[in-house]
C-alpha positions as CSV (number, residue, x, y, z in Angstrom):
1,M,98.6,57.4,99.2
2,Q,96.4,57.6,96.0
3,I,94.4,60.4,97.5
4,R,97.4,62.8,97.6
5,P,97.8,63.1,93.8
6,L,94.0,63.5,93.4
7,M,94.0,66.3,96.0
8,L,96.9,68.0,94.3
9,S,95.1,67.8,91.0
10,L,92.0,69.3,92.5
11,V,93.9,72.2,94.0
12,A,95.7,72.8,90.7
13,V,92.3,72.8,88.8
14,V,90.8,75.2,91.2
15,L,93.7,77.6,91.0
16,L,93.7,77.4,87.2
17,A,90.0,78.0,87.1
18,T,90.5,81.5,88.6
19,G,90.3,83.9,85.7
20,R,90.5,87.5,84.7
21,V,87.3,89.5,84.5
22,E,86.8,90.6,80.9
23,G,85.3,94.0,79.9
24,A,85.7,95.6,83.3
25,T,87.9,98.6,84.1
26,I,89.5,100.2,87.1
27,S,89.7,104.0,86.9
28,I,90.3,107.1,89.0
29,G,87.2,108.9,90.1
30,T,86.6,112.6,91.0
31,R,88.8,113.9,93.8
32,V,87.0,114.4,97.2
33,S,88.4,117.6,98.8
34,L,89.0,117.1,102.6
35,S,90.8,120.3,103.3
36,P,92.8,122.9,101.4
37,T,95.9,120.6,101.6
38,T,94.4,117.0,101.4
39,F,92.0,115.1,99.2
40,A,90.8,111.5,98.8
41,L,91.1,109.9,95.4
42,P,88.4,107.3,94.7
43,I,89.4,104.2,92.7
44,D,86.3,103.1,90.7
45,I,85.4,99.8,89.0
46,M,83.1,99.8,86.1
47,D,81.0,96.9,84.6
48,P,82.6,93.9,86.2
49,A,80.7,90.6,86.7
50,G,81.5,88.4,89.6
51,V,84.7,90.1,91.0
52,D,86.6,88.1,93.6
53,A,89.8,90.2,93.8
54,W,91.4,93.4,92.4
55,A,94.8,95.1,92.4
56,F,96.2,98.4,91.2
57,G,99.0,100.8,91.5
58,L,99.2,104.6,91.2
59,T,101.9,106.9,89.9
60,Y,102.0,110.6,90.7
61,D,104.4,113.6,90.8
62,P,105.8,113.6,94.4
63,T,106.8,117.3,94.1
64,D,103.1,118.1,93.7
65,V,101.1,115.5,95.7
66,Q,102.1,112.7,98.0
67,V,100.2,109.8,99.6
68,N,99.2,111.1,103.1
69,T,101.1,108.6,105.2
70,G,100.7,110.9,108.2
71,C,96.9,110.8,108.2
72,D,95.2,110.6,111.6
73,P,92.2,108.3,112.0
74,L,91.5,109.8,115.5
75,S,90.8,113.2,113.9
76,G,87.6,111.9,112.4
77,D,89.1,111.4,108.9
78,V,86.9,108.7,107.3
79,Y,89.5,108.2,104.6
80,C,92.2,107.2,107.1
81,S,92.2,103.8,108.9
82,F,94.0,102.4,111.9
83,L,95.0,99.3,110.0
84,T,95.5,100.5,106.4
85,G,96.4,104.2,106.8
86,P,95.6,106.4,103.8
87,V,94.2,103.5,101.7
88,T,90.6,102.6,102.7
89,E,88.0,100.3,101.3
90,G,85.2,101.6,99.1
91,D,81.6,100.4,98.8
92,F,82.0,97.9,96.0
93,F,82.8,94.9,98.4
94,A,80.4,96.2,101.1
95,S,78.3,93.0,101.2
96,G,81.4,91.0,102.3
97,A,82.3,93.2,105.2
98,P,83.9,92.6,107.7
99,F,85.6,89.7,106.1
100,N,87.1,91.4,103.1
101,L,90.8,91.7,102.7
102,L,92.5,95.0,101.9
103,N,96.2,95.3,101.4
104,P,97.1,99.0,101.3
105,G,100.2,98.4,99.2
106,F,103.5,100.2,99.5
107,V,104.7,103.8,98.9
108,A,108.0,103.8,97.1
109,L,110.7,105.8,98.9
110,D,114.1,107.0,97.8
111,A,116.7,104.9,99.5
112,S,118.9,107.8,100.6
113,T,116.4,110.5,101.4
114,L,113.4,108.4,102.4
115,L,111.2,110.8,100.4
116,Q,108.3,109.5,98.2
117,T,109.3,108.7,94.6
118,G,105.8,108.9,93.1
119,S,104.6,105.4,93.2
120,L,102.0,103.5,95.3
121,F,102.2,99.8,94.3
122,G,100.7,96.5,95.3
123,V,97.3,97.8,96.5
124,N,94.9,94.9,96.4
125,G,91.7,93.5,97.9
126,A,89.7,90.3,98.0
127,F,86.0,89.7,98.6
128,G,85.3,87.9,101.9
129,G,81.5,87.5,101.7
130,S,79.3,84.7,100.5
131,P,78.1,84.4,96.9
132,P,77.0,86.0,94.7
133,L,80.2,87.9,94.0
134,P,79.9,91.7,93.5
135,S,79.0,93.0,90.1
136,G,78.1,96.4,88.7
137,T,79.9,99.7,89.3
138,G,81.3,101.1,92.5
139,T,84.3,102.3,94.4
140,I,86.9,99.7,95.4
141,A,89.2,102.0,97.4
142,F,90.1,105.5,98.4
143,V,93.6,106.8,98.6
144,E,94.3,110.0,100.6
145,F,96.8,112.5,99.3
146,S,98.5,115.6,100.6
147,I,99.0,118.6,98.3
148,I,102.6,119.7,98.3
149,G,102.5,122.0,95.2
150,T,99.5,123.0,93.2
151,G,97.8,119.6,93.4
152,T,97.0,119.7,89.7
153,T,99.3,117.2,88.1
154,P,97.7,114.0,86.9
155,I,97.7,110.8,88.9
156,T,97.6,107.7,86.8
157,I,96.6,104.2,87.5
158,S,98.9,101.4,86.5
159,P,98.8,97.7,86.4
160,Q,95.3,96.8,87.2
161,E,93.9,93.4,87.7
162,L,90.5,91.9,88.4
163,T,89.9,88.2,89.0
164,T,86.9,85.9,89.5
165,V,86.5,82.4,90.7
166,P,84.0,79.9,89.3
167,E,80.6,79.5,91.1
168,P,80.5,77.0,93.9
169,G,78.2,74.7,91.9
170,S,80.7,74.5,89.1
171,L,83.5,73.6,91.6
172,A,81.3,70.9,93.2
173,L,80.6,69.4,89.8
174,L,84.3,69.5,88.9
175,T,85.3,67.9,92.2
176,T,82.7,65.2,91.9
177,G,84.0,64.4,88.4
178,L,87.6,64.2,89.6
179,L,86.7,62.0,92.5
180,V,84.7,59.6,90.3
181,A,87.6,59.4,87.8
182,G,90.1,58.8,90.6
183,R,87.9,56.0,92.1
184,R,87.5,54.3,88.7
185,K,91.3,54.4,88.2
186,R,91.8,53.0,91.6
187,R,89.4,50.1,91.0
188,T,91.0,49.2,87.7
189,T,94.5,49.2,89.3
190,V,93.3,46.9,92.2
191,R,91.6,44.5,89.7
192,S,94.7,44.3,87.5
193,K,96.9,43.4,90.5
194,R,94.7,40.3,91.3
């Protein structure tokens, strides 16, 4: 029964050890024209070190552009996926393929008309490869849009988050320290009961 508190402590320490990546930014890249009525918007990451996961949201004018939820992956559209629709993975996490996780997020809809309200939220991804974690600059995702109006209104990126986890060697050292401390405590408890 003494192992259970130790394991809970270990899990809590590992979860608390996950941190934000400092100095890195997620930004919108240059639009990639697919046709006169559609474009792909690259979401770029700049200067991170050891990124484990990322998240972002987009806001846009739904009378001008809309997330292309009707894209067709069978038409040869490389920016449309069977699983994730108009949100596809970029090259930044390429070394972790095919074990990366990509959640395409949610397009906000008006409750009565079911039309887009101008928000794509909850888009996130996680690296599924082996260490080292990706660093440098690259594209984390592409979002495909349809042009409804002129297609010139700005699209903005909102809450963005980058996280990293400690290196495996650091976790092994921390785990060993916790196990040794737990074993010593157990020995002193057993001796004091005699």
